[in-house]
MOPAC internal coordinates of N, CA, C and O (Angstrom, degrees):
PM7 1SCF
backbone

  N    0.0000 0     0.00 0     0.00 0    0    0    0
  C    1.4481 1     0.00 0     0.00 0    1    0    0
  C    1.5274 1   109.87 1     0.00 0    2    1    0
  O    1.2310 1   121.48 1   -45.34 1    3    2    1
  N    1.2986 1   114.77 1   134.66 1    3    2    1
  C    1.4656 1   118.33 1   177.91 1    5    3    2
  C    1.5170 1   109.10 1   -91.59 1    6    5    3
  O    1.2310 1   121.59 1   -36.03 1    7    6    5
  N    1.3087 1   114.56 1   143.97 1    7    6    5
  C    1.4576 1   120.38 1   179.90 1    9    7    6
  C    1.5219 1   109.16 1   -87.26 1   10    9    7
  O    1.2310 1   120.72 1   -39.62 1   11   10    9
  N    1.3223 1   116.23 1   140.38 1   11   10    9
  C    1.4531 1   121.84 1   178.65 1   13   11   10
  C    1.5281 1   109.36 1   -65.77 1   14   13   11
  O    1.2310 1   120.19 1   -43.75 1   15   14   13
  N    1.3467 1   117.24 1   136.25 1   15   14   13
  C    1.4714 1   119.32 1   179.00 1   17   15   14
  C    1.5320 1   110.82 1   -61.00 1   18   17   15
  O    1.2310 1   121.04 1   -24.72 1   19   18   17
  N    1.3090 1   115.62 1   155.28 1   19   18   17
  C    1.4651 1   121.30 1   176.97 1   21   19   18
  C    1.5343 1   108.48 1   -61.96 1   22   21   19
  O    1.2310 1   119.91 1   -36.05 1   23   22   21
  N    1.3366 1   117.77 1   143.95 1   23   22   21
  C    1.4609 1   120.45 1  -179.29 1   25   23   22
  C    1.5285 1   114.08 1   -54.86 1   26   25   23
  O    1.2310 1   119.84 1   144.94 1   27   26   25
  N    1.3296 1   117.91 1   -35.06 1   27   26   25
  C    1.4677 1   120.31 1   178.50 1   29   27   26
  C    1.5271 1   110.75 1   -64.57 1   30   29   27
  O    1.2310 1   120.28 1   143.68 1   31   30   29
  N    1.3260 1   117.07 1   -36.32 1   31   30   29
  C    1.4616 1   121.42 1   176.80 1   33   31   30
  C    1.5252 1   109.99 1   -66.88 1   34   33   31
  O    1.2310 1   120.67 1   136.26 1   35   34   33
  N    1.3221 1   116.33 1   -43.74 1   35   34   33
  C    1.4634 1   120.28 1   177.49 1   37   35   34
  C    1.5253 1   110.98 1   -60.01 1   38   37   35
  O    1.2310 1   120.41 1   135.84 1   39   38   37
  N    1.3301 1   116.82 1   -44.16 1   39   38   37
  C    1.4646 1   120.86 1  -179.78 1   41   39   38
  C    1.5278 1   111.29 1   -63.90 1   42   41   39
  O    1.2310 1   120.45 1   137.94 1   43   42   41
  N    1.3216 1   116.75 1   -42.06 1   43   42   41
  C    1.4647 1   120.32 1   177.71 1   45   43   42
  C    1.5230 1   111.09 1   -62.96 1   46   45   43
  O    1.2310 1   120.37 1   138.06 1   47   46   45
  N    1.3298 1   116.91 1   -41.94 1   47   46   45
  C    1.4693 1   120.78 1   178.18 1   49   47   46
  C    1.5215 1   111.57 1   -64.23 1   50   49   47
  O    1.2310 1   120.25 1   137.66 1   51   50   49
  N    1.3331 1   117.13 1   -42.34 1   51   50   49
  C    1.4653 1   120.62 1   178.07 1   53   51   50
  C    1.5210 1   110.87 1   -63.03 1   54   53   51
  O    1.2310 1   120.90 1   135.73 1   55   54   53
  N    1.3221 1   115.88 1   -44.27 1   55   54   53
  C    1.4643 1   120.38 1   179.62 1   57   55   54
  C    1.5189 1   110.25 1   -59.12 1   58   57   55
  O    1.2310 1   120.65 1   133.70 1   59   58   57
  N    1.3197 1   116.36 1   -46.30 1   59   58   57
  C    1.4585 1   121.27 1   179.36 1   61   59   58
  C    1.5280 1   111.34 1   -61.90 1   62   61   59
  O    1.2310 1   120.22 1   133.43 1   63   62   61
  N    1.3169 1   117.19 1   -46.57 1   63   62   61
  C    1.4619 1   121.67 1  -177.70 1   65   63   62
  C    1.5175 1   111.45 1   -62.31 1   66   65   63
  O    1.2310 1   119.90 1   129.51 1   67   66   65
  N    1.3288 1   117.79 1   -50.49 1   67   66   65
  C    1.4616 1   120.30 1  -176.94 1   69   67   66
  C    1.5232 1   111.74 1   -69.53 1   70   69   67
  O    1.2310 1   119.92 1   145.87 1   71   70   69
  N    1.3229 1   117.76 1   -34.13 1   71   70   69
  C    1.4613 1   120.35 1   176.41 1   73   71   70
  C    1.5236 1   110.58 1   -63.86 1   74   73   71
  O    1.2310 1   120.47 1   138.78 1   75   74   73
  N    1.3232 1   116.70 1   -41.22 1   75   74   73
  C    1.4678 1   120.63 1   177.11 1   77   75   74
  C    1.5239 1   112.14 1   -64.08 1   78   77   75
  O    1.2310 1   120.47 1   153.08 1   79   78   77
  N    1.3375 1   116.70 1   -26.92 1   79   78   77
  C    1.4659 1   121.11 1   177.57 1   81   79   78
  C    1.5359 1   112.05 1   -82.07 1   82   81   79
  O    1.2310 1   120.49 1   178.54 1   83   82   81
  N    1.3276 1   116.67 1    -1.46 1   83   82   81
  C    1.4557 1   120.57 1   178.36 1   85   83   82
  C    1.5139 1   114.66 1    92.07 1   86   85   83
  O    1.2310 1   120.38 1  -166.91 1   87   86   85
  N    1.3210 1   116.89 1    13.09 1   87   86   85
  C    1.4620 1   121.21 1   178.53 1   89   87   86
  C    1.5260 1   108.27 1   -90.98 1   90   89   87
  O    1.2310 1   120.69 1   -52.06 1   91   90   89
  N    1.3378 1   116.29 1   127.94 1   91   90   89
  C    1.4657 1   120.48 1   179.22 1   93   91   90
  C    1.5215 1   108.19 1   -84.89 1   94   93   91
  O    1.2310 1   120.62 1   -65.48 1   95   94   93
  N    1.3203 1   116.42 1   114.52 1   95   94   93
  C    1.4587 1   122.26 1   177.92 1   97   95   94
  C    1.5180 1   109.01 1  -107.20 1   98   97   95
  O    1.2310 1   121.08 1   -52.36 1   99   98   97
  N    1.3120 1   115.54 1   127.64 1   99   98   97
  C    1.4587 1   120.58 1   174.48 1  101   99   98
  C    1.5134 1   106.51 1  -117.78 1  102  101   99
  O    1.2310 1   121.12 1   -64.63 1  103  102  101
  N    1.3191 1   115.47 1   115.37 1  103  102  101
  C    1.4637 1   120.85 1  -179.40 1  105  103  102
  C    1.5118 1   109.33 1  -112.01 1  106  105  103
  O    1.2310 1   121.55 1   -51.22 1  107  106  105
  N    1.3275 1   114.64 1   128.78 1  107  106  105
  C    1.4572 1   121.66 1   175.75 1  109  107  106
  C    1.5228 1   107.07 1  -117.40 1  110  109  107
  O    1.2310 1   120.58 1   -50.92 1  111  110  109
  N    1.3186 1   116.49 1   129.08 1  111  110  109
  C    1.4567 1   120.49 1   179.24 1  113  111  110
  C    1.5169 1   112.07 1    89.93 1  114  113  111
  O    1.2310 1   121.53 1     3.33 1  115  114  113
  N    1.3108 1   114.67 1  -176.67 1  115  114  113
  C    1.4620 1   122.17 1  -177.05 1  117  115  114
  C    1.5193 1   109.91 1  -128.46 1  118  117  115
  O    1.2310 1   121.30 1   -19.13 1  119  118  117
  N    1.3245 1   115.11 1   160.87 1  119  118  117
  C    1.4593 1   120.30 1   174.55 1  121  119  118
  C    1.5292 1   109.56 1   -59.83 1  122  121  119
  O    1.2310 1   120.27 1   -27.12 1  123  122  121
  N    1.3262 1   117.09 1   152.88 1  123  122  121
  C    1.4645 1   119.48 1   177.79 1  125  123  122
  C    1.5307 1   111.77 1   -59.47 1  126  125  123
  O    1.2310 1   121.05 1   -29.23 1  127  126  125
  N    1.3222 1   115.59 1   150.77 1  127  126  125
  C    1.4704 1   120.40 1   174.17 1  129  127  126
  C    1.5212 1   109.95 1   -70.02 1  130  129  127
  O    1.2310 1   120.54 1   149.20 1  131  130  129
  N    1.3289 1   116.57 1   -30.80 1  131  130  129
  C    1.4600 1   121.98 1   177.35 1  133  131  130
  C    1.5276 1   108.07 1   -66.23 1  134  133  131
  O    1.2310 1   120.38 1   -62.59 1  135  134  133
  N    1.3303 1   116.88 1   117.41 1  135  134  133
  C    1.4622 1   121.80 1  -173.19 1  137  135  134
  C    1.5301 1   112.70 1   -63.10 1  138  137  135
  O    1.2310 1   120.49 1   141.95 1  139  138  137
  N    1.3148 1   116.66 1   -38.05 1  139  138  137
  C    1.4714 1   119.69 1   179.56 1  141  139  138
  C    1.5312 1   110.69 1   -62.20 1  142  141  139
  O    1.2310 1   120.57 1   133.87 1  143  142  141
  N    1.3354 1   116.52 1   -46.13 1  143  142  141
  C    1.4753 1   120.08 1   177.57 1  145  143  142
  C    1.5176 1   110.25 1   -65.99 1  146  145  143
  O    1.2310 1   120.16 1   138.63 1  147  146  145
  N    1.3267 1   117.31 1   -41.37 1  147  146  145
  C    1.4636 1   120.50 1  -179.36 1  149  147  146
  C    1.5291 1   110.96 1   -60.13 1  150  149  147
  O    1.2310 1   120.46 1   137.55 1  151  150  149
  N    1.3319 1   116.72 1   -42.45 1  151  150  149
  C    1.4733 1   119.90 1   178.30 1  153  151  150
  C    1.5277 1   110.98 1   -63.37 1  154  153  151
  O    1.2310 1   120.58 1   135.89 1  155  154  153
  N    1.3314 1   116.51 1   -44.11 1  155  154  153
  C    1.4623 1   120.38 1   179.45 1  157  155  154
  C    1.5278 1   110.21 1   -63.37 1  158  157  155
  O    1.2310 1   120.15 1   135.45 1  159  158  157
  N    1.3252 1   117.33 1   -44.55 1  159  158  157
  C    1.4616 1   120.50 1  -179.54 1  161  159  158
  C    1.5284 1   111.04 1   -63.39 1  162  161  159
  O    1.2310 1   119.90 1   137.80 1  163  162  161
  N    1.3322 1   117.81 1   -42.20 1  163  162  161
  C    1.4707 1   120.55 1   179.05 1  165  163  162
  C    1.5252 1   110.72 1   -61.93 1  166  165  163
  O    1.2310 1   120.16 1   138.78 1  167  166  165
  N    1.3312 1   117.31 1   -41.22 1  167  166  165
  C    1.4684 1   120.72 1   178.76 1  169  167  166
  C    1.5270 1   111.08 1   -65.68 1  170  169  167
  O    1.2310 1   120.23 1   139.98 1  171  170  169
  N    1.3270 1   117.16 1   -40.02 1  171  170  169
  C    1.4651 1   121.02 1   177.96 1  173  171  170
  C    1.5229 1   110.24 1   -65.52 1  174  173  171
  O    1.2310 1   120.21 1   137.21 1  175  174  173
  N    1.3205 1   117.20 1   -42.79 1  175  174  173
  C    1.4645 1   120.90 1   178.57 1  177  175  174
  C    1.5228 1   110.23 1   -61.31 1  178  177  175
  O    1.2310 1   120.07 1   136.48 1  179  178  177
  N    1.3173 1   117.46 1   -43.52 1  179  178  177
  C    1.4674 1   121.39 1   179.77 1  181  179  178
  C    1.5318 1   110.44 1   -57.62 1  182  181  179
  O    1.2310 1   120.55 1   131.56 1  183  182  181
  N    1.3100 1   116.55 1   -48.44 1  183  182  181
  C    1.4678 1   120.80 1  -179.28 1  185  183  182
  C    1.5284 1   111.39 1   -67.34 1  186  185  183
  O    1.2310 1   120.56 1   138.07 1  187  186  185
  N    1.3275 1   116.53 1   -41.93 1  187  186  185
  C    1.4653 1   120.31 1  -178.82 1  189  187  186
  C    1.5314 1   111.42 1   -64.32 1  190  189  187
  O    1.2310 1   120.07 1   140.49 1  191  190  189
  N    1.3315 1   117.47 1   -39.51 1  191  190  189
  C    1.4694 1   120.02 1   177.78 1  193  191  190
  C    1.5219 1   110.93 1   -64.38 1  194  193  191
  O    1.2310 1   120.74 1   136.47 1  195  194  193
  N    1.3130 1   116.20 1   -43.53 1  195  194  193
  C    1.4608 1   120.23 1   178.18 1  197  195  194
  C    1.5286 1   110.71 1   -60.70 1  198  197  195
  O    1.2310 1   120.54 1   132.99 1  199  198  197
  N    1.3313 1   116.57 1   -47.01 1  199  198  197
  C    1.4610 1   120.84 1   179.25 1  201  199  198
  C    1.5250 1   111.99 1   -62.65 1  202  201  199
  O    1.2310 1   120.54 1   137.33 1  203  202  201
  N    1.3316 1   116.58 1   -42.67 1  203  202  201
  C    1.4672 1   120.75 1  -178.12 1  205  203  202
  C    1.5204 1   111.45 1   -59.54 1  206  205  203
  O    1.2310 1   120.81 1   136.67 1  207  206  205
  N    1.3233 1   116.05 1   -43.33 1  207  206  205
  C    1.4623 1   120.85 1  -176.84 1  209  207  206
  C    1.5295 1   111.27 1   -79.54 1  210  209  207
  O    1.2310 1   120.59 1   132.06 1  211  210  209
  N    1.3176 1   116.48 1   -47.94 1  211  210  209
  C    1.4741 1   120.47 1  -174.38 1  213  211  210
  C    1.5172 1   113.52 1   -74.74 1  214  213  211
  O    1.2310 1   120.04 1   136.58 1  215  214  213
  N    1.3318 1   117.52 1   -43.42 1  215  214  213
  C    1.4601 1   120.68 1  -175.91 1  217  215  214
  C    1.5243 1   112.51 1   -98.94 1  218  217  215
  O    1.2310 1   120.72 1   142.73 1  219  218  217
  N    1.3251 1   116.22 1   -37.27 1  219  218  217
  C    1.4573 1   120.35 1  -174.95 1  221  219  218
  C    1.5094 1   115.18 1   -92.44 1  222  221  219
  O    1.2310 1   120.56 1   170.45 1  223  222  221
  N    1.3383 1   116.53 1    -9.55 1  223  222  221
  C    1.4637 1   121.76 1  -178.82 1  225  223  222
  C    1.5363 1   112.57 1    56.37 1  226  225  223
  O    1.2310 1   121.16 1  -146.33 1  227  226  225
  N    1.3181 1   115.38 1    33.67 1  227  226  225
  C    1.4659 1   120.99 1   179.63 1  229  227  226
  C    1.5223 1   110.75 1   -77.40 1  230  229  227
  O    1.2310 1   121.24 1   -29.18 1  231  230  229
  N    1.3334 1   115.23 1   150.82 1  231  230  229
  C    1.4582 1   120.02 1   172.23 1  233  231  230
  C    1.5274 1   111.27 1  -124.16 1  234  233  231
  O    1.2310 1   121.04 1  -172.46 1  235  234  233
  N    1.3392 1   115.62 1     7.54 1  235  234  233
  C    1.4644 1   121.03 1   175.51 1  237  235  234
  C    1.5218 1   108.52 1  -148.54 1  238  237  235
  O    1.2310 1   121.27 1   -42.69 1  239  238  237
  N    1.3248 1   115.17 1   137.31 1  239  238  237
  C    1.4639 1   121.31 1  -179.64 1  241  239  238
  C    1.5272 1   108.14 1  -137.67 1  242  241  239
  O    1.2310 1   121.26 1   -49.88 1  243  242  241
  N    1.3281 1   115.19 1   130.12 1  243  242  241
  C    1.4619 1   121.73 1   175.49 1  245  243  242
  C    1.5198 1   108.17 1  -103.31 1  246  245  243
  O    1.2310 1   120.68 1   -50.55 1  247  246  245
  N    1.3339 1   116.30 1   129.45 1  247  246  245
  C    1.4571 1   122.70 1   179.97 1  249  247  246
  C    1.5237 1   107.51 1  -122.61 1  250  249  247
  O    1.2310 1   120.82 1   -57.49 1  251  250  249
  N    1.3202 1   116.04 1   122.51 1  251  250  249
  C    1.4609 1   120.85 1   178.04 1  253  251  250
  C    1.5262 1   107.73 1  -117.49 1  254  253  251
  O    1.2310 1   121.22 1   -55.66 1  255  254  253
  N    1.3257 1   115.27 1   124.34 1  255  254  253
  C    1.4577 1   122.33 1  -175.62 1  257  255  254
  C    1.5203 1   111.33 1  -121.10 1  258  257  255
  O    1.2310 1   121.49 1   -36.68 1  259  258  257
  N    1.3285 1   114.75 1   143.32 1  259  258  257
  C    1.4595 1   120.67 1   167.67 1  261  259  258
  C    1.5251 1   106.49 1  -148.59 1  262  261  259
  O    1.2310 1   120.57 1     2.84 1  263  262  261
  N    1.2934 1   116.52 1  -177.16 1  263  262  261
  C    1.4667 1   120.09 1  -176.44 1  265  263  262
  C    1.5322 1   112.17 1   -60.36 1  266  265  263
  O    1.2310 1   120.28 1   146.40 1  267  266  265
  N    1.3286 1   117.07 1   -33.60 1  267  266  265
  C    1.4625 1   120.25 1  -175.41 1  269  267  266
  C    1.5196 1   114.26 1  -128.76 1  270  269  267
  O    1.2310 1   120.16 1  -165.08 1  271  270  269
  N    1.3277 1   117.30 1    14.92 1  271  270  269
  C    1.4582 1   119.14 1   178.77 1  273  271  270
  C    1.5247 1   110.68 1  -145.13 1  274  273  271
  O    1.2310 1   121.88 1   -36.01 1  275  274  273
  N    1.3283 1   114.01 1   143.99 1  275  274  273
  C    1.4572 1   122.48 1   174.19 1  277  275  274
  C    1.5179 1   107.06 1  -134.88 1  278  277  275
  O    1.2310 1   120.59 1   -56.66 1  279  278  277
  N    1.3208 1   116.48 1   123.34 1  279  278  277
  C    1.4577 1   121.20 1   176.61 1  281  279  278
  C    1.5264 1   107.73 1  -125.10 1  282  281  279
  O    1.2310 1   121.11 1   -49.57 1  283  282  281
  N    1.3162 1   115.49 1   130.43 1  283  282  281
  C    1.4636 1   121.54 1   179.52 1  285  283  282
  C    1.5216 1   107.56 1  -129.26 1  286  285  283
  O    1.2310 1   120.68 1   -52.92 1  287  286  285
  N    1.3219 1   116.30 1   127.08 1  287  286  285
  C    1.4581 1   120.98 1   179.63 1  289  287  286
  C    1.5199 1   107.93 1  -135.31 1  290  289  287
  O    1.2310 1   120.92 1   -45.90 1  291  290  289
  N    1.3385 1   115.84 1   134.10 1  291  290  289
  C    1.4667 1   118.99 1   178.18 1  293  291  290
  C    1.5273 1   110.18 1  -115.85 1  294  293  291
  O    1.2310 1   120.98 1    -8.03 1  295  294  293
  N    1.3289 1   115.73 1   171.97 1  295  294  293
  C    1.4614 1   121.08 1   179.69 1  297  295  294
  C    1.5254 1   111.40 1  -105.44 1  298  297  295
  O    1.2310 1   120.67 1  -158.04 1  299  298  297
  N    1.3110 1   116.32 1    21.96 1  299  298  297
  C    1.4595 1   121.02 1  -177.42 1  301  299  298
  C    1.5199 1   113.17 1   -76.96 1  302  301  299
  O    1.2310 1   121.73 1    14.70 1  303  302  301
  N    1.3242 1   114.30 1  -165.30 1  303  302  301
  C    1.4624 1   121.58 1  -173.32 1  305  303  302
  C    1.5221 1   113.38 1   -82.78 1  306  305  303
  O    1.2310 1   119.94 1   176.06 1  307  306  305
  N    1.3323 1   117.72 1    -3.94 1  307  306  305
  C    1.4530 1   120.54 1  -178.04 1  309  307  306
  C    1.5229 1   110.05 1    67.30 1  310  309  307
  O    1.2310 1   120.84 1    14.92 1  311  310  309
  N    1.3111 1   116.01 1  -165.08 1  311  310  309
  C    1.4562 1   119.25 1   175.72 1  313  311  310
  C    1.5208 1   109.45 1  -149.95 1  314  313  311
  O    1.2310 1   121.15 1   -36.48 1  315  314  313
  N    1.3318 1   115.41 1   143.52 1  315  314  313
  C    1.4592 1   119.80 1  -177.36 1  317  315  314
  C    1.5279 1   111.96 1   -88.26 1  318  317  315
  O    1.2310 1   119.99 1   154.08 1  319  318  317
  N    1.3199 1   117.62 1   -25.92 1  319  318  317
  C    1.4638 1   121.92 1  -179.52 1  321  319  318
  C    1.5228 1   108.65 1  -127.92 1  322  321  319
  O    1.2310 1   121.13 1   -71.68 1  323  322  321
  N    1.3041 1   115.45 1   108.32 1  323  322  321
  C    1.4627 1   120.19 1  -179.73 1  325  323  322
  C    1.5199 1   109.13 1   -79.00 1  326  325  323
  O    1.2310 1   120.97 1   -64.41 1  327  326  325
  N    1.3278 1   115.75 1   115.59 1  327  326  325
  C    1.4683 1   122.38 1   178.46 1  329  327  326
  C    1.5255 1   107.74 1  -121.01 1  330  329  327
  O    1.2310 1   120.57 1   -83.20 1  331  330  329
  N    1.3290 1   116.51 1    96.80 1  331  330  329
  C    1.4606 1   117.90 1  -179.81 1  333  331  330
  C    1.5275 1   111.90 1   -60.82 1  334  333  331
  O    1.2310 1   121.37 1   -62.90 1  335  334  333
  N    1.3149 1   114.98 1   117.10 1  335  334  333
  C    1.4566 1   121.45 1   174.22 1  337  335  334
  C    1.5146 1   108.43 1  -103.75 1  338  337  335
  O    1.2310 1   120.79 1    21.53 1  339  338  337
  N    1.3085 1   116.10 1  -158.47 1  339  338  337
  C    1.4618 1   120.70 1  -178.01 1  341  339  338
  C    1.5112 1   113.65 1   -58.88 1  342  341  339
  O    1.2310 1   120.42 1   140.19 1  343  342  341
  N    1.3374 1   116.80 1   -39.81 1  343  342  341
  C    1.4577 1   120.46 1  -177.45 1  345  343  342
  C    1.5130 1   113.40 1   -67.94 1  346  345  343
  O    1.2310 1   120.36 1   127.81 1  347  346  345
  N    1.3342 1   116.91 1   -52.19 1  347  346  345
  C    1.4608 1   120.39 1   179.63 1  349  347  346
  C    1.5245 1   111.14 1   -65.67 1  350  349  347
  O    1.2310 1   120.61 1   141.86 1  351  350  349
  N    1.3246 1   116.43 1   -38.14 1  351  350  349
  C    1.4577 1   120.05 1   177.96 1  353  351  350
  C    1.5277 1   110.50 1   -62.27 1  354  353  351
  O    1.2310 1   120.46 1   138.35 1  355  354  353
  N    1.3229 1   116.72 1   -41.65 1  355  354  353
  C    1.4632 1   121.00 1   177.47 1  357  355  354
  C    1.5135 1   112.25 1   -63.46 1  358  357  355
  O    1.2310 1   120.45 1   140.37 1  359  358  357
  N    1.3412 1   116.74 1   -39.63 1  359  358  357
  C    1.4679 1   120.23 1   177.75 1  361  359  358
  C    1.5204 1   110.23 1   -63.17 1  362  361  359
  O    1.2310 1   120.68 1   134.15 1  363  362  361
  N    1.3475 1   116.30 1   -45.85 1  363  362  361
  C    1.4657 1   120.26 1   179.64 1  365  363  362
  C    1.5303 1   110.79 1   -61.27 1  366  365  363
  O    1.2310 1   120.48 1   138.56 1  367  366  365
  N    1.3204 1   116.68 1   -41.44 1  367  366  365
  C    1.4617 1   120.75 1  -179.98 1  369  367  366
  C    1.5281 1   110.30 1   -62.32 1  370  369  367
  O    1.2310 1   120.41 1   134.33 1  371  370  369
  N    1.3231 1   116.82 1   -45.67 1  371  370  369
  C    1.4715 1   120.08 1  -179.21 1  373  371  370
  C    1.5230 1   111.49 1   -60.16 1  374  373  371
  O    1.2310 1   120.47 1   135.36 1  375  374  373
  N    1.3270 1   116.72 1   -44.64 1  375  374  373
  C    1.4623 1   120.40 1  -179.84 1  377  375  374
  C    1.5269 1   110.26 1   -66.66 1  378  377  375
  O    1.2310 1   120.19 1   136.80 1  379  378  377
  N    1.3254 1   117.25 1   -43.20 1  379  378  377
  C    1.4749 1   120.79 1   178.66 1  381  379  378
  C    1.5146 1   111.74 1   -61.01 1  382  381  379
  O    1.2310 1   120.10 1   140.75 1  383  382  381
  N    1.3359 1   117.42 1   -39.25 1  383  382  381
  C    1.4668 1   121.09 1   178.99 1  385  383  382
  C    1.5192 1   112.17 1   -62.52 1  386  385  383
  O    1.2310 1   120.44 1   155.69 1  387  386  385
  N    1.3211 1   116.76 1   -24.31 1  387  386  385
  C    1.4665 1   121.48 1   178.30 1  389  387  386
  C    1.5324 1   111.66 1   -93.01 1  390  389  387
  O    1.2310 1   120.60 1  -175.36 1  391  390  389
  N    1.3365 1   116.46 1     4.64 1  391  390  389
  C    1.4567 1   120.05 1   179.70 1  393  391  390
  C    1.5079 1   113.35 1    76.14 1  394  393  391
  O    1.2310 1   120.33 1  -156.78 1  395  394  393
  N    1.3119 1   116.97 1    23.22 1  395  394  393
  C    1.4537 1   120.70 1  -177.67 1  397  395  394
  C    1.5122 1   112.86 1  -108.72 1  398  397  395
  O    1.2310 1   121.66 1    11.95 1  399  398  397
  N    1.3187 1   114.42 1  -168.05 1  399  398  397
  C    1.4550 1   120.55 1   176.74 1  401  399  398
  C    1.5249 1   108.90 1  -134.72 1  402  401  399
  O    1.2310 1   121.03 1   -31.78 1  403  402  401
  N    1.3154 1   115.63 1   148.22 1  403  402  401
  C    1.4606 1   122.01 1   179.39 1  405  403  402
  C    1.5151 1   108.23 1  -119.12 1  406  405  403
  O    1.2310 1   120.98 1   -60.30 1  407  406  405
  N    1.3152 1   115.74 1   119.70 1  407  406  405
  C    1.4598 1   121.68 1   176.01 1  409  407  406
  C    1.5234 1   107.74 1  -103.27 1  410  409  407
  O    1.2310 1   120.57 1   -50.31 1  411  410  409
  N    1.3109 1   116.52 1   129.69 1  411  410  409
  C    1.4603 1   121.97 1   179.95 1  413  411  410
  C    1.5245 1   108.60 1  -116.90 1  414  413  411
  O    1.2310 1   120.90 1   -54.14 1  415  414  413
  N    1.3206 1   115.89 1   125.86 1  415  414  413
  C    1.4549 1   121.85 1   174.13 1  417  415  414
  C    1.5243 1   106.38 1  -112.73 1  418  417  415
  O    1.2310 1   119.78 1   -72.06 1  419  418  417
  N    1.3521 1   118.02 1   107.94 1  419  418  417
  C    1.4622 1   120.14 1  -172.62 1  421  419  418
  C    1.5197 1   115.94 1   -80.79 1  422  421  419
  O    1.2310 1   119.30 1   161.31 1  423  422  421
  N    1.3452 1   118.94 1   -18.69 1  423  422  421
  C    1.4603 1   118.86 1  -178.77 1  425  423  422
  C    1.5244 1   109.94 1  -151.69 1  426  425  423
  O    1.2310 1   118.70 1   -22.64 1  427  426  425
  N    1.3110 1   120.08 1   157.36 1  427  426  425
  C    1.4675 1   125.34 1     7.05 1  429  427  426
  C    1.5271 1   113.48 1   -73.77 1  430  429  427
  O    1.2310 1   120.76 1   155.00 1  431  430  429
  N    1.3323 1   116.15 1   -25.00 1  431  430  429
  C    1.4656 1   120.93 1   173.51 1  433  431  430
  C    1.5198 1   106.41 1  -121.72 1  434  433  431
  O    1.2310 1   120.82 1   -26.91 1  435  434  433
  N    1.3173 1   116.03 1   153.09 1  435  434  433
  C    1.4643 1   120.10 1  -176.36 1  437  435  434
  C    1.5235 1   109.61 1   -76.77 1  438  437  435
  O    1.2310 1   121.02 1   -47.56 1  439  438  437
  N    1.3272 1   115.66 1   132.44 1  439  438  437
  C    1.4615 1   120.97 1   178.27 1  441  439  438
  C    1.5198 1   109.81 1  -139.36 1  442  441  439
  O    1.2310 1   121.17 1   -43.95 1  443  442  441
  N    1.3233 1   115.36 1   136.05 1  443  442  441
  C    1.4619 1   123.33 1   174.59 1  445  443  442
  C    1.5204 1   107.45 1  -116.27 1  446  445  443
  O    1.2310 1   120.80 1   -42.11 1  447  446  445
  N    1.3240 1   116.08 1   137.89 1  447  446  445
  C    1.4570 1   120.57 1   176.25 1  449  447  446
  C    1.5182 1   107.85 1  -135.60 1  450  449  447
  O    1.2310 1   120.90 1   -73.34 1  451  450  449
  N    1.3238 1   115.89 1   106.66 1  451  450  449
  C    1.4710 1   122.00 1   179.23 1  453  451  450
  C    1.5217 1   108.05 1  -101.80 1  454  453  451
  O    1.2310 1   120.82 1   -53.31 1  455  454  453
  N    1.3259 1   116.04 1   126.69 1  455  454  453
  C    1.4616 1   122.20 1   177.53 1  457  455  454
  C    1.5178 1   108.34 1  -122.82 1  458  457  455
  O    1.2310 1   121.12 1   -52.45 1  459  458  457
  N    1.3204 1   115.47 1   127.55 1  459  458  457
  C    1.4572 1   121.91 1   179.86 1  461  459  458
  C    1.5093 1   107.95 1  -105.96 1  462  461  459
  O    1.2310 1   120.11 1   -52.62 1  463  462  461
  N    1.3415 1   117.39 1   127.38 1  463  462  461
  C    1.4619 1   121.86 1  -178.48 1  465  463  462
  C    1.5131 1   112.78 1   -62.90 1  466  465  463
  O    1.2310 1   120.73 1   -19.94 1  467  466  465
  N    1.3026 1   116.20 1   160.06 1  467  466  465
  C    1.4730 1   122.77 1  -177.41 1  469  467  466
  C    1.5242 1   113.10 1   -64.30 1  470  469  467
  O    1.2310 1   119.49 1   146.55 1  471  470  469
  N    1.3127 1   118.58 1   -33.45 1  471  470  469
  C    1.4628 1   120.71 1  -173.75 1  473  471  470
  C    1.5177 1   113.92 1   -92.06 1  474  473  471
  O    1.2310 1   120.02 1   166.02 1  475  474  473
  N    1.3354 1   117.58 1   -13.98 1  475  474  473
  C    1.4576 1   121.08 1  -174.74 1  477  475  474
  C    1.5236 1   110.83 1  -105.12 1  478  477  475
  O    1.2310 1   122.28 1   -14.04 1  479  478  477
  N    1.3627 1   113.23 1   165.96 1  479  478  477
  C    1.4654 1   123.50 1   171.05 1  481  479  478
  C    1.4651 1   114.10 1    46.15 1  482  481  479
  O    1.2310 1   120.10 1   180.00 1  483  482  481

């Protein structure tokens, strides 16, 4: 069995990959020290980057990280009808498992704001 890479390694790989594709990534802050939150945040970032580029046609994404918050905002076209598919559903599940809440703002640009409560995760 192979061990899953550390979330910081995953984030560095994603940053490198999307930057090479011409996507401007601006990251403020660091992944949480709590490994469970860090893994969840890395998975959410992976899905959000894919959605921003593939569905939103974004070429710039801002990622703000702290121990208990993750905010991702892109410069894409947003969406007029939010239809949670596998990706958004997975993001919501990850945040809920940590006892947090996920706020999604679909337009004018897509923004995700995950907040994890003080007592959970």
